[in-house]
MIDOSE-587314 format. One line per 2 residues: for each residue x, y, z of N, C-alpha, C. Coordinates in Angstrom, 2 decimals, decimal comma. Layout:
N
X Y Z X Y Z X Y Z; ...
This chain:
178
114,05 112,53 128,19 112,96 113,88 128,41 112,81 114,53 129,89; 113,04 113,44 131,14 112,94 114,19 132,27 114,14 114,57 133,00
115,59 113,46 132,84 116,77 114,33 132,62 116,87 115,69 132,44; 116,58 115,98 131,07 116,81 117,19 130,28 116,37 118,62 131,11
115,20 118,09 131,70 114,21 118,94 132,30 114,90 119,37 133,72; 115,06 118,25 134,28 115,75 118,64 135,86 118,00 119,18 135,71
118,14 119,49 134,60 119,31 119,48 134,56 119,09 120,94 134,00; 117,92 121,35 133,35 117,43 122,81 132,62 117,14 123,19 133,89
116,28 122,89 134,60 116,02 123,45 136,30 117,30 123,57 137,07; 118,39 122,53 136,94 119,03 122,91 138,28 120,33 123,88 137,41
120,39 124,18 136,18 120,61 125,84 135,96 120,19 126,47 136,12; 119,12 126,93 136,10 117,94 127,81 136,12 118,69 128,78 137,83
118,52 128,03 138,42 118,65 127,36 140,09 120,43 128,02 140,06; 121,05 127,68 139,19 122,92 128,74 139,72 122,97 129,62 139,38
122,16 129,81 137,95 121,69 131,22 137,20 121,56 132,27 138,40; 120,28 131,98 138,91 119,54 132,77 139,68 120,32 132,87 141,38
121,63 132,04 141,61 122,86 132,42 142,72 123,68 132,99 142,13; 123,70 132,97 141,08 124,14 134,20 140,37 125,43 133,39 140,09
125,81 131,70 139,97 126,80 131,35 139,99 126,52 130,93 137,90; 127,91 131,33 137,29 128,48 131,12 135,98 128,46 129,06 135,57
127,33 129,19 134,88 128,06 127,83 134,39 128,27 127,60 132,83; 129,56 127,00 132,85 129,69 126,89 130,78 129,89 125,65 130,57
129,16 125,51 129,28 128,75 123,83 129,00 130,29 124,03 127,54; 130,95 122,51 128,17 131,36 122,13 127,19 131,24 121,15 126,33
131,19 120,73 124,88 131,05 119,97 124,39 132,43 119,02 123,90; 132,15 118,31 123,92 133,10 117,36 123,28 132,86 117,30 121,43
133,93 117,17 120,88 133,77 117,42 119,49 133,42 115,76 118,75; 132,53 115,88 118,13 131,62 114,92 117,25 132,28 114,13 116,82
132,92 112,10 116,86 133,46 111,49 116,19 132,99 111,56 114,50; 134,00 111,14 114,08 133,70 111,36 112,38 132,96 109,66 112,70
131,68 109,18 112,27 131,39 107,76 112,31 131,91 106,94 111,46; 132,05 105,70 111,93 133,09 104,61 111,07 132,09 104,09 109,58
132,31 103,89 108,50 132,20 103,68 107,49 131,56 102,50 107,60; 130,68 101,99 106,46 129,67 100,86 107,12 130,61 99,86 106,06
130,95 98,45 106,85 131,99 98,03 105,90 130,78 96,67 104,84; 131,69 96,60 103,62 130,23 96,12 103,10 131,63 94,67 102,34
131,48 93,67 103,07 132,08 92,69 102,33 131,83 91,86 100,66; 132,90 91,89 100,32 132,58 90,85 98,81 133,31 89,30 98,88
132,83 88,54 97,79 133,86 87,49 97,38 133,52 86,75 95,97; 135,15 87,69 96,06 135,50 87,31 94,69 136,07 85,70 94,40
136,10 84,64 95,10 136,11 83,45 94,95 136,31 82,92 93,17; 134,84 83,86 92,89 133,85 82,62 91,87 134,15 83,90 90,26
135,29 85,23 90,47 135,77 85,53 89,70 136,23 85,25 88,20; 136,71 84,05 88,71 138,26 83,74 87,70 139,41 83,96 87,37
139,71 84,32 86,54 140,42 85,71 85,76 140,17 86,95 85,96; 139,23 87,62 86,27 138,90 88,71 86,87 139,33 88,95 88,14
139,60 88,11 88,98 139,66 88,07 90,42 140,71 89,58 91,00; 142,27 89,75 89,96 142,41 90,87 90,84 141,33 92,25 90,34
141,48 92,33 89,00 140,25 93,06 88,81 139,40 94,13 89,53; 138,75 92,34 90,18 137,58 92,97 91,06 138,06 93,79 92,31
139,57 93,41 92,75 139,47 93,82 93,84 140,23 95,23 93,75; 140,44 95,47 92,02 141,09 96,80 91,61 140,04 97,40 92,15
138,19 97,45 91,04 137,49 98,07 91,55 136,73 98,32 92,89; 137,29 97,56 93,58 136,75 97,56 94,89 137,83 99,06 95,79
138,92 98,97 95,18 139,72 99,87 95,49 139,68 101,63 95,08; 139,07 101,20 93,64 138,38 102,27 93,66 137,23 103,07 94,42
136,63 102,58 94,86 135,32 103,21 95,39 135,98 103,42 96,99; 136,86 102,39 97,71 137,40 103,00 98,65 138,30 104,07 99,07
138,86 104,30 97,73 139,55 105,80 97,88 138,49 106,83 97,10; 137,26 106,55 97,11 136,25 108,04 96,62 135,37 108,32 97,47
135,47 107,19 98,10 133,92 107,50 99,41 134,32 107,50 101,04; 133,39 107,69 101,76 133,93 107,85 103,28 133,12 106,98 104,02
132,02 106,73 103,71 130,88 106,49 103,73 130,65 104,94 103,71; 131,37 104,01 103,22 131,82 102,48 103,02 132,56 102,13 102,93
133,24 100,47 103,06 134,12 100,28 102,53 133,78 99,37 101,82; 134,58 98,61 101,59 134,57 97,03 99,64 135,81 96,31 100,75
136,09 95,62 101,06 136,63 94,41 101,91 136,46 93,09 101,02; 137,29 92,34 101,35 137,11 90,77 101,10 136,80 89,99 102,07
135,76 89,27 102,13 135,46 88,91 103,10 136,70 87,07 103,83; 136,24 88,13 105,20 137,37 86,82 105,64 136,58 85,26 106,12
137,47 84,51 106,24 137,06 83,54 106,44 135,83 83,27 107,38; 134,90 82,56 107,32 133,61 82,38 108,84 133,29 83,45 108,37
132,94 84,11 107,41 131,97 85,61 107,58 131,10 85,58 105,66; 129,68 85,52 106,27 129,01 85,57 104,99 129,09 87,21 103,99
129,31 86,93 102,45 129,78 88,48 102,23 128,60 89,03 102,20; 128,48 90,03 101,61 127,39 91,13 101,34 127,39 90,97 100,30
128,46 90,66 99,16 128,84 90,98 97,34 129,31 89,54 97,30; 128,21 88,81 96,07 129,38 87,69 95,97 129,82 88,28 93,90
130,89 87,96 93,06 131,13 88,36 92,41 131,56 86,64 91,50; 130,97 86,61 89,91 131,09 85,84 89,95 131,96 86,18 88,05
132,33 85,14 87,26 132,36 85,60 85,83 131,72 84,22 84,63; 131,52 85,05 83,88 130,88 84,85 82,31 130,95 84,82 81,23
130,63 84,13 80,26 130,85 84,83 78,99 129,59 85,78 78,25; 128,75 85,94 79,20 127,96 87,45 78,94 128,04 88,60 78,48
127,26 89,29 79,08 127,38 90,66 79,35 127,56 90,83 81,08; 128,20 91,78 81,15 128,38 91,77 83,14 127,27 92,87 82,84
126,77 92,39 84,60 125,21 92,71 85,12 125,79 92,93 86,15; 124,26 93,13 87,54 124,62 93,06 88,16 123,56 92,79 88,88
123,13 92,30 90,05 121,97 91,52 91,16 121,28 92,00 92,07; 121,08 93,23 92,54 121,19 93,67 93,51 119,85 93,75 94,37
119,95 93,17 96,03 119,00 92,60 96,71 118,30 93,37 97,41; 119,38 94,63 97,56 118,72 95,75 98,67 120,15 96,98 98,66
120,29 97,76 99,32 121,65 98,55 99,47 122,51 97,89 100,30; 123,40 97,76 99,05 124,98 96,85 99,49 124,87 95,69 99,91
124,03 94,60 98,84 123,89 93,63 99,44 123,34 92,68 97,37; 124,41 91,63 97,41 123,73 91,35 96,10 124,74 90,82 95,44
124,89 90,47 93,50 125,56 90,06 93,59 125,89 90,52 92,07; 127,03 90,38 91,17 127,60 90,94 90,20 127,95 89,75 89,65
128,30 90,01 88,29 128,61 89,57 86,96 129,41 90,38 86,28; 131,03 89,14 86,49 132,04 90,36 85,22 132,25 89,59 83,54
131,42 90,08 82,89 130,75 89,35 81,71 132,26 89,04 80,67; 132,49 87,93 79,96 133,95 88,26 79,28 133,19 88,82 77,90
131,77 88,97 77,86 131,86 89,48 75,87 131,87 90,89 76,09; 131,82 91,34 77,31 132,25 93,38 77,37 133,82 93,64 77,31
134,46 92,19 77,88 136,24 92,75 77,98 136,26 92,36 76,43; 135,91 90,98 75,91 136,41 90,65 74,28 135,74 91,56 73,16
134,54 92,27 73,86 134,93 93,82 72,86 135,54 95,05 73,06; 136,02 95,10 74,24 137,88 96,15 74,50 136,95 96,71 75,19
136,14 96,60 75,97 135,76 97,71 77,21 136,73 97,14 78,26; 137,78 98,49 79,18 138,38 98,12 80,08 138,32 97,64 81,33
138,57 96,75 81,72 137,86 95,59 83,13 138,08 96,33 83,97; 139,31 97,43 84,25 138,81 97,84 85,84 137,51 99,23 85,82
137,24 99,10 84,46 135,91 100,38 84,93 134,77 99,30 84,79; 134,83 98,27 84,35 133,30 96,84 84,35 133,26 97,12 85,86
134,55 96,22 86,26 134,43 96,17 88,02 133,66 97,84 88,67; 134,29 98,08 88,56 133,58 99,93 89,58 132,60 100,02 89,43
132,07 99,95 87,62 130,72 100,54 87,39 129,59 99,24 87,40; 129,91 98,32 87,91 129,24 97,19 88,39 129,27 96,92 90,11
129,93 97,11 90,61 130,06 97,56 92,31 129,42 98,78 92,40; 129,47 99,73 91,32 128,13 101,11 91,38 126,75 100,86 92,26
126,31 99,93 90,99 124,93 99,60 91,36 124,48 98,86 92,40; 125,68 98,03 93,45 125,43 97,57 94,58 125,35 98,48 95,12
125,68 99,65 94,88 126,25 100,63 96,64 124,72 101,68 95,47; 124,05 101,00 95,40 122,84 102,13 94,92 122,44 103,02 93,80
123,93 103,13 92,48 123,53 103,73 91,49 123,13 103,30 90,03; 122,23 103,72 89,66 121,43 103,34 88,39 122,35 103,23 86,92
122,63 103,04 86,05 123,09 103,22 84,63 122,66 104,60 84,25; 123,30 105,05 83,97 123,00 106,96 83,56 122,75 106,60 81,94
123,57 106,27 80,84 123,61 105,98 79,52 124,07 107,42 79,33; 124,74 108,22 79,50 125,05 109,65 79,44 126,00 109,88 77,89
126,65 108,39 77,97 128,05 108,10 77,23 128,89 109,23 77,35; 129,13 110,17 78,41 130,35 110,47 79,33 131,53 109,02 79,55
132,64 109,55 79,17 133,77 108,97 79,69 133,65 109,01 81,21; 133,12 110,57 81,55 133,60 110,90 83,24 132,57 110,67 83,60
131,27 109,74 83,45 130,40 109,48 84,56 130,49 107,45 84,35; 130,96 107,58 85,46 131,18 105,68 85,77 129,95 104,77 85,24
128,78 105,27 86,07 127,87 105,07 85,24 126,84 104,80 83,97; 127,69 105,31 83,23 127,39 105,51 81,55 127,38 104,23 81,11
128,56 103,66 81,94 128,21 101,88 81,32 129,37 102,34 79,93; 128,11 101,34 79,43 128,65 100,75 78,00 128,31 101,24 76,95
127,40 103,10 77,31 127,38 103,93 76,22 128,61 104,96 76,20; 129,82 104,46 76,89 131,05 105,77 76,89 131,27 104,26 75,82
132,48 105,25 74,93 133,28 104,97 73,83 134,19 103,76 74,00; 134,15 102,56 73,71 135,02 101,28 73,74 137,23 102,32 74,76
137,26 103,00 73,82 138,14 103,78 74,47 138,23 104,64 75,83; 137,32 104,74 76,69 137,12 105,11 77,65 137,67 104,09 78,58
138,57 104,54 79,51 139,47 104,02 80,46 139,47 104,43 82,01; 137,97 105,92 82,21 137,85 105,63 82,96 137,53 104,89 83,71
137,73 104,82 85,04 137,30 103,75 86,09 136,57 104,27 87,28; 136,90 105,79 87,36 136,22 106,45 88,60 135,46 107,06 88,55
134,41 107,16 90,03 133,08 107,32 89,41 133,30 109,15 89,62; 132,61 110,24 89,64 132,32 111,33 89,38 132,20 111,93 90,53
132,18 113,16 91,06 132,12 113,70 91,74 130,47 113,29 92,56; 129,62 113,68 91,69 128,00 113,50 91,75 127,39 111,98 92,22
128,58 110,54 91,46 128,71 109,71 92,02 129,04 109,77 93,02; 129,76 109,70 93,55 131,28 109,42 95,23 130,06 109,93 95,78
129,40 111,55 96,19 128,59 112,09 96,76 127,31 110,97 97,28; 126,93 110,61 95,74 125,48 109,83 96,04 125,86 108,58 96,48
126,65 108,16 96,81 126,68 107,12 97,45 127,54 107,34 98,89; 127,92 108,50 98,73 128,59 108,80 100,48 126,73 108,56 101,09
126,14 109,19 100,29 124,67 109,71 101,32 124,05 108,80 101,23; 124,21 107,44 100,45 123,17 106,28 100,65 124,10 105,82 102,23
124,97 105,47 101,98 125,37 105,14 103,19 126,17 106,26 104,81; 125,50 106,84 104,40 125,33 107,90 105,38 124,79 107,71 106,54
125,89 107,07 108,10 125,21 106,99 109,32 124,67 107,88 110,14; 123,31 108,11 111,00 123,45 109,21 112,30 124,40 108,83 113,48
124,70 110,71 113,28 126,16 110,72 113,73 125,29 110,80 115,62; 125,83 110,16 116,45 125,88 110,13 117,81 125,60 111,99 118,20
124,85 112,51 118,99 125,13 113,45 119,94 125,92 113,41 120,35; 126,94 114,27 120,83 127,97 113,69 122,19 127,37 114,28 123,09
128,08 113,63 124,73 127,31 114,00 126,00 128,03 115,36 126,57; 127,61 116,28 126,66 127,89 117,47 126,89 128,48 117,30 128,45
129,35 117,95 128,92 130,15 118,30 130,16 129,46 120,23 130,73; 129,24 120,01 131,73 128,87 121,19 132,13 129,80 121,38 133,42
130,40 122,72 133,21 131,96 122,94 134,26 130,99 124,10 135,31; 131,16 124,01 136,76 130,73 124,76 137,73 132,17 125,95 137,71
132,06 127,52 137,23 132,86 128,28 137,02 131,86 129,29 138,34; 132,87 129,36 139,23 131,87 130,56 140,13 132,89 130,52 141,36
């Protein structure tokens, strides 16, 4: 606050002296996406599908990125598989676990859609049960024939909003012209 007042005072003095001062601002850099690490080592035969689900989200949102957990790092998301129905257990935004359930796969649901849907829960999206294939979060209310694994524009925008970071205001450069 004191620095700002001092800068304004100096500008006023220069202006009274008849000098022109031009302010230049550097353009704000885009904020880097938040990286969420996932562990698919317990996903059994669905490891490739888990990676596919992560890549689907990575291609549709800018503020968060899903990456396989590197050695020595704790994952944000753990993925496993069992014979039940797919389900997610979010702990907080971007953290938790989800299960790739074989029951849905055996019933004929499209595995990449299941993986992207369950990741969607960890990214902050609830089930919507619209029955529409265009809505990823409609889940099992969409027909078994639905093979669309992509979030719609609203779902992508919601995830981007969930992971938006505040943008740092860049420093301004004042150039003496006179």
